[in-house]
N, C-alpha and C positions, 0 to 999 in steps of 0.2 A: 438834312443829310450829315452824317458824321464825316468830318474832313480827315482827322488824324488823331492818333494818341500822342500825347507829349511824353516821351520816355523819361523815366525817373532813375534809370540806371545807365551809366556810360557804357557804350559798346566796347571801347578800347581804354586801356589803362592810361591815365594822364590826360583824359579829355573831359573831366568833370565840368570845367567852365564853358564847354561847348553846350552843356545841357542845362545847368542851373548854377545859381550863386547863393551861397549860404553866408550870412553875416548876422551875428547875434541871434535874434529871434525871427529873422526875415529869410524867406526862401523866394528868390526872384528868378523869373524865366526870361530875363532880358539877355538871351543867349542865341547862338546860331540855331540850335535845334529846339529852342523854346519859344522864340518870338515869331509873330506873324508879319509878313511883308505887306502891311496894310495899304500902303500907297499903290502897290501893284495889284492887290486884290480889288481895290476901288476902281482902278483904271481898266483892268482887263476882264473882270468877272461880273456876273450879274448878282453876286451875293449882296443881300440887303441887310442882313443881321448875322452876328456871330454869337454862339452860346458856348461858354466855358463850363464844363461839367466836372465836378469835383466829388471824389469819394474820400471822406475824411474820418479820422478817429479823433474824438474830442471836438474842439471848436477852434476855428481859424478866422481871422480877419482877412478878407480877400480884396485886393485892389486890382483893377484893370487899368493899365497905364500905357501911354505912348512914351517916347523918349523924353518928353518934356511936360506932359499933362496927365492929370488924374481924370479918367473917363467914368469909372463906376466903382462902387465899393459896397460890400455887404459882409455881415458876419454869418458864417455857415457852420453847421454841425452835421455830422453824418454825410448823407448825399445831398448835393444841392448844385445850383447853377446860377450863372449871371449872364444875362443877355445884353448885348451891346448892338445898337443900331449903327450902321456905318454913317448915317446922317448926323449922329451925335459925336462922332470922332472929329477933332479939329482938323481942318484942311492943312495939308503940308506935313502931317504925321507920316513917318516912314515905317515904324515898327509898333506893334501892339502886343502886350504881354501881361500875364498875371504876376502879382507879387503877394505872398502870403505871410501873415504875421501870427505867431502862436500866442494865444491868450492863456493857454494852460501848458504846463510843463510836459504833459503826456500827449499833447496834440500831434497828429501826424497826417500827412497827405499820402493816401494809398494809391490813387490814380487820378489822372487828369486827361481829358479829351476835349476836342474842339469840334463843334457842329456848326452848320450854316443853313440859313434860309436863302434860297436862290431861285431864279427862274430857269428851269431846264430849257435848253434850246436844241440839244441834239444828244443822242445816246453814244456812249463810248464803250469800246471793248478793246482791251490791250493784250498784246503778246510780248512777254519778256523774252529777249533773245540774248544769249551769251555764246560766244565762240571761244573754243579752248584748244590748246595744243600742249598735251603732256603736263598739265597742271592738275592732275587728277584730284588730289586731296583738297586743294583750295576750291575747285569748282563744285565738288561734292558737298563741301561744307556750306558754301553759299546757296546752292540750290535747295539743300535740305532746310536751311533757315528761311528762304523766301517761300518755298512751297507750303510750309507750315502756316503761313500768314496770309497769303494772297489767293484770290480766286482768278487771277490772270492766267492765261495760257503761258506755259514756260517751254521754251525750245532751247535745247543745248546742241550746238553744232560742234562735233568732235573731229577736228582736223587731224588729230594724231591717231585716231582709231584705237585708243587704249581704254575706252570706257564701254560699259555694257548697260543695258536697260535696268539690270538689277542694282546698279549703283544709285538709282534715283527712284522716287515715288512713281507709281503707275501713271499719275496725271502728267508727268513730265515727258515731253517728246524728245527723244535722242536721235540725232541725225549723224551718221558717219559720213565724212566728207574727205576729199583729197586735201592735202595741205596747200590750200590756196591763200593762206594768210588770213589776217583779220578781215580784209575787204571781201575776199571770196567766201569766208565763213558767214559774215553778216548778210551777204547777198543770198546765200543758200537759206539762211534763217528767215529772211524776208519772204522768199518764194514759198517756203513751207507755211509761214503764218498766213499768207494770203489764201492758201488752199483751205484753211480752216473755215473761212467765210465769216463775214461780219466784223473782221478786225479793223478798228479805226486808228489804232496807234501801235507803234513799236516802242518798246523801251529797251535800248541797247545798253548792256552792262558788261564791262570787261570781266574776264575770268579770274583775275588776280587782285581784286579789290576787297576791302572790308567795307561792309555796308550796314547801316542802321535802317530798319524797315520804315521808320518814320519818313525818310527821304522819299521812298517809293509812294507812300500814302499821300504826302504833300504834293508831289508832282502830279499824280493821277487825279487827285481831288481838284487841283487847280485847273487841269484840262477839262474836267467834267463841268465846271462852273463858268467856262469862258463865254463871253458875249458872242453873238453870231458873227460879228465882224472880226473876231479874233480866233475863229475856229481852226485856223491853220497855224496857230502859234506852237512852237516847240519849246521845251524846257530843258536847258542844259545844266547838268549838275556840276558843282564845283569839284575840283580835285584837291584833296588835302594830302599832305605828305605823310607817308606811313611812319617814317622815322622821327618826324616832328609833327605829331598829329593835331596840333591846334593851328598849324600854319597852312595856308592855302597856296597851291601852285598857280591856279588859274580859275577864274569864273567867266568862261567865254572869252572869245578873242575876235580880232579883226584882221583880215587880210586886205592890204591896201593895194592900190593900182600900181604902185612902184615896186611891188613884190615884197615889201616889208610886212612884218606881222607884229601884232601887239596882243599880249595876253593881259586881261584885266584882273585887278585884285591880286597881283603877284606878291607872294610872301607876306600877306597880311596875317597877323596873329589874331585869329577869330575868337580867342578867349577874351579879348579886350572889347568893351562896350563901344568905344568910339570907332573901332574898325568895322563893327556890324553896320553902322550907318554908311561908312565908305563903301562897304560891299553891297549895299542896297541901292546904290546909284544906278540909274539907267545908262548903260554904255552902248556904243555903236557896235553891237555884236553881230557878226555875220557868219560865225561858225562856233561849234562847241565840240569838245572831245567826246569820243564814244566810250569813255570810261563810264559815263552815265548820260544818255541822251533820250528824252521822250519826244517822239516826232509823229506827226500824222502819217498814216500808211498810204495816203493818196499819191505820194510821189512814186512809190514802187508800183502801186496799182496802175499808174499811168506809164509804166515801163522804164522808170528811172531807177537804176540800181548802181551800187558802188562800182567805180572803175576797178580793173584788176591791178591795183597798186600794191597788193600783198600787205604792206603795212606802211605807215608814215604818209600823212597828208590825205589819206582817203576820206577822213571825216571832213576836212577842210574843203576838198574838191566837191564832195557831195552837197554840202550846205550851200556853196556858191552856185552850183549848177541848179539846184532846186529853189534857190532864192528864199531859203528858210528865214522866217521871222522868229527870232530866238529871244527868250527871256531867261534870266537866272534868278534864283530865289534863295534867300537865307533859309537854311533847313534842308536844302536839296544838295547833297554832295556825298562823295565817297572818299575813302582813303586808298591811296595808290602808291606803289613804290616809285621813287623818283626815277626819271628817265635815264639819268647818267648811269645808274646801276646796271642798266641793260644795254648800254651802248657798246657796239662792237663793229666789226667791218661790214657785216651784212646791213646793219642799220645805216651805216655811212652810204652804202650803195643806194638804198631806197630813199634816203634823204636827198641825195643829189638828183637821182633820176626823176623822182616824183615831184620834187620842188620845181624842177625845170619844166616839166609838163604843166604844172599848175600855173607857172608864170606865163607860159605860152598861151594858155587858155584864158587867163583872167587878169594878167598885168598889162597895163597900157605901154605901148612903145617898146615891147620886149622884142629882142632880136637874137639871132644865133651868135652874134658878136658878144652880146651881154652874157649869153649862156656859157660861152667859152671862157670869158673873164671870170665868171663865178666858179667854174670847174677848176681852172688854174689855181685860183686862190685856195680852194679846198685841198687840192693835191699838194701844193707847196707847203701848206700848214702841216700836213701829215709827214711830208718828207723831212721837215725841220725837226720833227719829234721822233725820228727813226721809225715811224709807223708805216713801213713800206707796204704792208698788206692792206692797211686802210687807204693808202694812196692808190693802190691798184683797184680797190673797191670803188673809190670815187671816180676813177678813170672809166671803169666799166659802166658806172651809172650814167656818166656823161655820154658815152658811146651808145648805150642802149636808148637814151633819150633821143639821140639824133635819128634813130631808126623809126621814130614816130609812134603814135598811138595804135596804128594797125599792127605793128610788131608786138606791142604790149598785149593786144587782144589775142594774138595767135601764140604767144609764148607759153611754153610748159612751165608754169610758175613753180610747181613743186620741184622739178628737176633743176631749174635755174637756182632756186633757193639752196638746194643741196650743194651745188657747185660753189655758191657764194660762201657757204658755211666753212669751206676749206680755207678761207681767208681769215677766219677768226683766230685770235691768239690763244695759245694754250696757257692756262693759268697754273701757277704753283702756289702752294700754301706759304704762309709766313714762316712756318717751321722750316720748310725747304730753303726759303730765302735766307733765313738766319744761319742755317748750316753752310750755305754757300758763301755768304758774305760777312758773317759775323755780326750783322745788324738786324734787329727786328723792328720794323716800322711800328709806330704807335699812333694813336689818334692825334697827338700834338706834334707829330714828326714834321709836318709840312706847312702848317699855317697857324696863326699869321706870324710874320709874313712868309713868303716863299723862301725856303732855305736851300743852300747847296749841301747835300749830304752825300759823301763819297765813301765807299767801302772797298776793300781789296780782298779778293778771294785768296786765302793763304795757300791754296794748292796751285792754282793757275796763275796767280798774281794779276788777274784781270781787275781793272778798276771799274766800279759800277757807280753811276749816279742814281739816286733815288728820287722819283717824282710821284706826285699824286696824279693818277690818270684822269681825274675829273678837272683839276684846277692847276695843271702844270703851265709852264711858260717855255716858249721855244729856246730862250737863252740858257735854260738849265741844262740843255743837252750838249752844249758846246765844250764841256769840260772833260768828258771821257768818251771812250768808244762804245761802252756798254751802258744800258739804262735798265732800271727796274721800275716798271710802271705799276704803282701800288693802288689797290682798291681797299681803302681803310674800312669801308662798310662791311666787307666780306672777308677781311684778313687774308688776302691773296694778291697776286700780281703776275705780270708776265715780263719776260726779258727780251730786249732787242739789242741789235748790234748796228753801229753806224756803217753804212756802205757808201762807196764812192759813186 
């Protein structure tokens, strides 16, 4: 069975070293999208042998290597392959990859794929589900890209009701839905997928990601080859930063009984070989982000669907409730905008409300006293930053948490979200900020280190302190009555005024 194609062209600019490495006459695939997680393949799957298939112009010397050993070698011309038995790979090896050496100046690799010999134990049928809200161009682009390559069922849940079936290929199933957030959208997608019959897996993918199809191939192939005792395994994809595309935000995480969280592999530069080995370590993962999550459908088939959290912590809660067994793999991941770029008052509300529900359900010795302490801390932090609307959002989140899960189940999520959106700040452009204050923030305005930048509006004589809305410090707001909270990534900001 063919497992996946090794991509020879980077999906995003600046990501070449996630795909291959070129040095002198050597082309190496000891990379995020090139190497195979051989330790996890050996542990979780019934694969007995791997075949590397090459389409070549000229002649190339090919080596199959682990991070420390040479496993096989051959000189190939035109089309050819190298088969490696897993029993011949040294124990303890974590990664397996090909390296090619040109014997002739005009030699070239045209394509590379990996196949496997394995013992089938069950049939798989996957539905790819994405939930979207008014991100029409991005979701149309992603679905067009995926539908051209996969035979999976594809379901698009449109919470914004701004898409039509004509926007997608006929094979794609479009579902119009009330704006019940990501959790409500994915629930609807799961319900629709189950009605198709025979669906064994869901692949949940965010609507605003950039994806290379090899990640989908790798995850699905891994699931098809699982040993019977691991049939319930889920595959969580890494999230890589869109603005720093070789850096990883997280590869799975753990929610602990004290209510703390840890994301694994945070800010690893995956273009570096040593970090691939760090990223391949088995961690105590008990949740994964729904930017890319391949999971068995049996949880939903048994009546377990996401709680109506709207957004934030819905993926964590679902994984804990279903007791998902989760693995991450090098080569399975997507690029996603960093969360700070989308943070606003509504996100603060959901973070407070849903985190407290999560702690009440899964944290040991959690109490209403601890919930109040958490809420007070969040509210005070916003007050110190003149972010009174965010403080109000945190307060509402705490109050709605106190009403319990029954209230959450009966809440009109769409109307509640509309009311919360009134607490979001109105951004103005850097052009308007410059006209008002005579200062134009730039990428190096704020860090490092944190600086005090004060400007005076020549018309009103108001003094403004400039802060970075992502990385500000409470003490920066002590010096003036007015503050400009700047978003350097999008060249805009919002203005606040200190209140008694």
